[in-house]
N, C-alpha and C positions, 0 to 999 in steps of 0.2 A: 449475847455479844460480850467479848472479853473487854476488860477495862484497862486502859493505859494510864499509868501514874503521870502526874504533872512533870514536865521536863525540869531537870535540876541543873542542866548545863548553863554555865555563864562564861562567855568568852573572856571576861575580864578577871576571872578568878585565877587564871594562869595554871590550872590543872592540866597535866599532859598525859596522865595515865591513871587507871584504877588498880588497886592492889587488894587481892582477896585476903580475908582474914578467916582463920579457923573458927568454927562455931558461929559465924555470922551468916545469916541467910542472904542469898543472892536474889535481889529483887529486880523487877523490870526497870526501875529508874536507874539503877547502877549500870545495867547492860546498855541502856539507851544513852546514858551520859558517856560511857566509854566509846560508843560509836560516834556520838557527836564530837567528841574530842578529836578522834581520828579524822573525821570529815573536815573539821575546822582547820586542822593543821595542813591538810592537803589543799584545801581551797585557798588558804592564805598564801601558800607557796606559789600556786598557779597564778593567783591574782597579782601578787607583788613582784615575783621573781621571773615569771614567764610572760604574763600579760595577755591581753585580748588578741584574738586572731585565728585565722584558718591555717592549719598546718601545711608546711611545704609538701607538695605532691597531691594535695586535695583542693586545688585552687577553684574548682567548680562548685564546691560546697556552698549551699545557700545563695547561689548566684541568681539574681533577678533578671529575667529575660523578657524583653519587650515583644509583644505579639501584634501590635497595631490596634488592639481592642481599646475601648474607652473605659472599661470597668474591670480589666483583668490583666494578669501577666503570669508567666510561668516561673516556677521555682526549680532550679537545678539541684538534683540530689548530690551529684558529685562524687559518689563512692559506691560501695557494694551494699548488699542487703544484710550483712552481718555486723554486729556492733563494733568489732575491732577494725573493720575496713570500711565502715560507713563514712559518708561525708560528715564533717563536724566543724564546730566553731567553739573556741574557748571564750566564754563570756563571763566576766566578773569572777573568774576562778571556777566556773562550772563548765564541764565538758558536755556540750550539747550535740547530739548526732541526729542525722536525718536519713531516712530511707523512704522509698516510694510507698511502702506499706503503711506509712503513717497518714496517707491521704485517703479520701473516700474511695478512690479508685487508684490502683498503682500505675495506671496508664495515663493518668491526668494529674500531674503535680502542679496545678495552677493555684493561684491565690484563692479563687472562689471554691475550689475543691477541698479546702480544709474543712475538717469535720465541724469546727466551731463557727464557720462562716454563716452569717444570718440567712443565706439562701438555702442552706442545707436542712433537710427535715431533721427535727430533733435537736437543732443547735441550741435552742433556748433551754431545753432540759439538760443537755450536756453542760452548758454554762453554769447552771445551778449546781450540778454535781461538782464541777471544778472550782466553783466559787469565784468566777471571773466573768467579765462581760463577753458577749458574743463578738465576733469579728464583724465590724461594720463595713459597708461597701466603700469603695474609693469615693472621696468627696466629689460632688458635682463640679464641673468646670466653671470658670468665671464667665459671665455673660459678655463682658467687655473684651472685644478682640485684641485690644492693646495690652491687656493685663496678663501677667504671668504669675501663677501661684506655685510655690515650692511645696512639694509633698515629700515626706520622708517615709520610706519603707523600712520597718525595723523588726527586730526579733525580740519577742517578749518571753522571758524565761522565768519559771518559778518551780517550786517543789511542793508536793502535797502528800498527805497521808492516804494510803489505800488500805482499806479494811477487807476482811474476808467476805463481808456482806456484799461488797461491790465486785470482788474478784473471787469467784468460787474456787479457783485453783489453789487458794491459800488454805482451804480446808483439807486436812490430811485424810484421804479416803480409807486408809487401813485402820485409822484410829477413830475417825468420825469426829475429830476435834479441830479447832482452829489452830493454825500456826501463827507465827509472828506477823504483825502488820508490816507494811512496806512504805518507804518513801519513794515517790516517783517524780522524776524530773520532766516537766511538761514545757512545751513551747508552742507558740503560734506566731504567725507573721501578720503584722498590722500596718496600716497606712494612716498617717495624720498630716494635717495641713500645717507644717512647720519645717524649719530647716534643721531640727534636731529631735532627739528622742525625748520622751516624757521625763520630767525631773520633779523633785519634791515641790509641791504647791500647784502643779498642773492638775486639771480636772481628770485627766486620764492616767495619772500616775497611781500605781498600786504598791503599797508597802510590801517589802520582801520579794519584789520582782526585780529582775535585772534586764536592762535594755541595751541594744546596740544597733546602730544603723547598718542597713544592708545596701540601700540605694537611694538616690534622690530623683524625683520626677519633676520636671518643669512642665506644669500643666497649663495649656493655653485654652482658648474658648472651644476648640474642637474636642478636647478631652482625650484625644488619641494618645496612647502610650507607645511611642515609636523609639527605635534605638537612639535617634538624635536627641530625644528629650529625657533619656535615662542615663544616669551616671552611677557607676559602681562605687560604693563607699566602704566596701569590706576591707579589712586589714589582712593582706595575704602574706604567704611565705613565712609563717611563724615557725621559728626553729631556735633551739638553744645552741649558741655557738660553742664550738670546741676550742680547746687551747690552741690547736693548730690554726684555726681561723684568726684568733687574736694575734698569734705570732706573725702570721702573714701580714696583717694590717699594720702592726707596729714596725715591722721590717720595711714595708713599703713607705711608711710615713717618716720614720726616724732613723732607719738603718739597723743593722743586726746587733749593734752594741746596746741598743735601748732595752730596758727591762723595767718591770714594775717593782716598786719598793715596798708594797704591801701596807703603806701608811696613808695612801690617798693624797700625798703631798706632791707638788710639782717636782718632776725630776729634771726639768730644764731650767736654767737660771732665768731665762726670759721665754715667755710663751710664744709659740709660732704666730698666734694672732697679733701680739704686740709687735713682733718683728715685721710682719707683713704690713700692718697698719703704718708703722714708721716709714717703710719704703713708699707706701702710697701717699703719705702726707708730704713726701719730698717734692711733689709737684705734679707728676703725671700719674693719672689713675691707671689701674689695670683695665684694659679695653677688651671687651668680649663682643665679637661680631664684626660687622653686621650679620645677622642671621634672619632667616624667615620666621615671622611670627604668625602669619596667616596667608594662605593662598586660595582658600575656598570662599564662597559667598561674595565674589567680586562682581563687577569691577569696584575697586576701593578708592576712597578719597577721604581727606580730612579726618585722619585717625585721632582718637583721644584715649588716653589710658590713665589709670590711677590705681591705688591700692586701698583696700578697705581696712577697718580696724583690726581684722584678723590676719592681715598680711596677704590676702588673696588679691590677685590682679584682676582688674576689669578693663576690657577693651571695647571701644565703640568706634564705629566708622560709618561713613555714608556709602551706600551701595546703589548701583544702577547708573546707566548712562545719563539719565535725567536727574541724577542726584536727589532722588525723592524718597529714599528709604534710609532710616537709621537702624543699624544692626548692632548687636552687642554679644560679647562672650565673656564669661568670667570663670575664675578658678574656685575650687574648693580645696581644702586641706593644704593650700599653698602650692599645689603641684598640678592636680587634675583639672583640665579644662572641660567645662560643660559645653554641650553643643551650641553653635551659634544660633541666635534667634532674632527675629524682627522686633524692634522696640516700637516703632511707629512709622507711619507714612507722613511725608511732608510735601511741600510744593517744590522748592529748590533750596537745598541746604548747602551753605557755603562755609561752614565752620562748626567745629565741635570742641568742647573742652569738658573735662571731668575732674572731680576731686572727691576724696573720702574724708569723713569726719570721725572723731574718736567715739561717737555714739553708735557707730556701725553703718551710718548712712552713706550712700553714694549720690552725689549731685552731678547731673549732666545738663549742659547748656548748649544751645545751637542757634544758628542764624537761619531764618527761613523767610523767603519772599512770600508776598501775597499772591493770589491766583492770577492777578493781572500783571504781576511783575513790576509794579510801580513803586514798591517800597520793601524794606526788609527789617525785621525785628529780631530781638533775642528772646528765646523762650527757654524754660527749664523744666526739669522733672526730678523727683527725689525717690530713690529706692530705699525703703526702710521696712524692717520686720517682714522681709520676704516678698514684698510687692512694690511695684512702681506706683507712686501717687499720681494725681492728675497733673496735666500740663499747666504751667503758669507763665504769665507774660512778664518779662523783665524790662523791656524798653517799649515805648510807644512812639512810633515814627509818624511822620506826615508824608504825603505823596512826594516822591522824588528823593526821599531820605532813605539811605541804606545803612543799617547797623550790622556790621560784619566783624570777622576776625576776633572771635570771643576767646577769652582766657580766664581761668578761675583757679583759686587756691583756698584752702581752709586753714585757720589757725587752731591752736590747741584749746580754744574756748568754743569750738564748733561754730565760729563765725565764718561765713563763706563770702569771699569777695569775688565779684565777676566784673571783668573789664572788656570793653569792645571798642571798635573804631567806628565813629560816625563818618562815613565816606563823603557825605555831603559837605561837612564842615572841616574834615580832616582832624577832628578832635577825638582824643581818647575820652571815653566816659566810663563810669563805674557805678556799682550798686552793692551795698553790704547787707547780707542776710544774717539775722541772729538766730540760727538754729532751725527756723521754719520759714517756708516760702511767704507766709503771711506777715512776717515780722522783718521789715527791711527799711533801709533809708530810701530817700528819693534818688533819682538819677543825678550823679555828681560829675561835673566836668573835671577831667584830669589836666589836660593841656593840649594845645594845638601845636606844640613844638615837636611832637612825635610824627614819624611816618612809619609805614610798614606795620604789620600786625603786632599787638602788644604781647609781651612775654611776662607773665605775672609769677612771682615767687613768694614763698614765705620763708623768712630767714630763721636762723637758730634762736634769735631773740624774739621770735613770734611777731615780727613786723611784716607787712605787705610791701612789696617793691614792684614797680612796673619798669620794664625795659622796652626801649623802642629806638628806632633809628632817627637821628636828627632830620627834621623835615626840610633842611636846606639842600638836600640832594647829595650825590656822591662827588668826591669822597666825603664821608660824614662820620660823626661820632655816634656811638650807642649811648643813649641817655638813660638816666635812672631817676625815678621819682618815688618817694616814700610816703606811705599813708600816715597821717598824723591823727591818731585815734581820739586824742583829747579835744580836737576842734573839728573832727570829721571832715577833713579835706586832705588834699595831696600837696606836698611841697613843690617848689619850682624844680623842674628836671635839671639835673647836673650831669656833665660828661663822666663816663666811667673810665675814660682813658683808652678805650678800644675803638679803633677807627676801621671803617670798611672802605675799600677803594673800588670794588667792582660789584656789579649786581647781575641779574636780579637777586634779591635777598629774601631768605626766610630765616626767622630768628626764633630761638627757643632758649630758655634759661632755667636754672635750678640751683638752689643753695645746697652746700654740702654740710656735714656735721661739724666742720671746723670753722664755720663762719665765712667761708669763701663762696664765691658764685661762679658757676660755669655758664658762659655765653656760647651757645652753639649756633652756627649760621652756615648757609650755603650761598653760593654765588653763580649757580648755573652749571658748575663743573660736577664731575662724578665723585664728589667727596664731601665730607662734613668737617668743618674747621671749628676749633674750640679755643676760647681765651678764658684764662682763669683769673678772677679778681681776688687777690688776697686782701684780708682786712688790713687797712692802714698802710698799704703798699701799692706800688704801681702794678698794673696787670702783667701777667706773664706773657711772653711772646706767643703769638698764635701757633697752634699745633694742628696739623692735619690728623684728625683722630681716626678717620677710616676712609678708605676708597670704597665706592659702591658700584654695583653692576650697571646702574643708569643714574641719571641725575635725580637726587632725592627731592621729593615734593612733599608739601604739607608737613613740614617738620614740627614736632611737638615733643614735650619732655615731661617727666614726672620723677618722683623719688619713692624708693621703697622704705620700709620701716627702719633700715639702717642708715638712711640718708644717701644711698647710692642712686645715681642718675640713670634713667633709661630714656633714650631718645627713640621716638617712633616716627616712621616716615613711609611714604609710598614710592615704589619704583614702577616704571612702565617699560616693558621690554618686549621684543619680538614683533614680527609683522602683524600679529593679532592684537597688539597693544595690551598684552596681559599685565594685570597689576598684581602686586603682592604687597602686603604690609610687612615691613622689616623693622628690626630694632637694633640699637647699638647701646651696650651697657658700659657705663663707666663706674668701676668699683673703687670707691674711696675708703671703705671700711668693711670689715668682715666680723 
């Protein structure tokens, strides 16, 4: 067997070429370093100047296809059977291509038909040759029917040395001697119970391997991999833009006189973002909608929405005529919505509220009656590290007491405040959680001065504020109470200056990034009205923010990472009383 000298390439040495010298022997280390320099330059360019992704025109490459099985899925090839036109994915600067011939059988391109899958004969021996683990089966599903486990399907890419002893074609038959060894780019598709690919420190992370996510599976207790439970996570449409593309973009945005100065310095005296934000701060936000957020998995009621620490939106709602199912849907990558799923069954749910914390958790609270319908309490559940934790009880009622109309917010210390209305005493009550369901204050009375459902906000100065209608009846003021953290109580509610003259009323509230508060309310008409509370100033006159197709019901609101407000509500239309979840977005900052 031929011997290969130790590698001499060092990417930090900054060598870009080898230069032959007369009278100096050419050794294998020189040749190999020259090749490593070339490969490093190409990979660095692809990694940093092109990026990961599937080329435009080969969108089916490495696409994961649900088959309804509980332990398998198909893998789309997406291209031809020759290297140049094969399906491919650019991963960490490595061009990885796929053909049907890379599987055990070219008519079965499934997960379990990979040669390295543990179910295949010889997989263990092949793994030893490749110096990698076998492909393990898809993890068993959770036993709890209420539990959802996130699985990531990912591409594992690495390179290895192939010697003539393994590949006989590397022996030159005419000379009977070995030719050069080769480097081969290998890949497999694996599945792990996580929302991301392996990273340094994980038990399944392998040095000098590159990973990229292909899909996400939301696995329930059935274990079935169906299209509704599968989300594509590939980056598609990779293409280096031409100067014509850039010119079109700049002309559309700034006009034909705009040009690049080559220095990377702003060419406009004031950025477009600053100009637009100045306009928005003038009082009226940019209003988008209302538009349809969800029409499936109805009938809908009591929607709740929030954003997690990564900017992904979560949507919860009560489904069913009997109001006995809580469903949810969430985004990944800030855009793609995962399929809707059942969170849990209840008795009769009459309110939902959700909030996200900076540690990545999502807290959901709801009001549920007992089986006899003699009382109602507030319950909660936390999504953290890819799974929903167990249900916990927030309030403890007695017979004839109904705790409803829940509202929640989190501050930047991951404290979660939850407020509800005790309908028996018409008192707002609250409880504060310090990062975990098991660490909380007792139930604290807010005030009996309020009527209608509480609207809780977290202000720019990290304070909790409750809004509610004065209990003296219409016409009435909207009152505001502030949490006093140093003495763990609420101050006496004070008028906001906003008065309501007609009902029935549904109230929502959210603070913006500039210290102001938007109060949104309905009065039985087909519209949503807003009043803006400016810091240290009288409130602005009421604005009709949007006309709706039908009277908006179950009005609630949340803020995105930029502080923009999103109001969510239900409309009921048509002879069949069809419900849809709709949203209205108030853009105060971009």
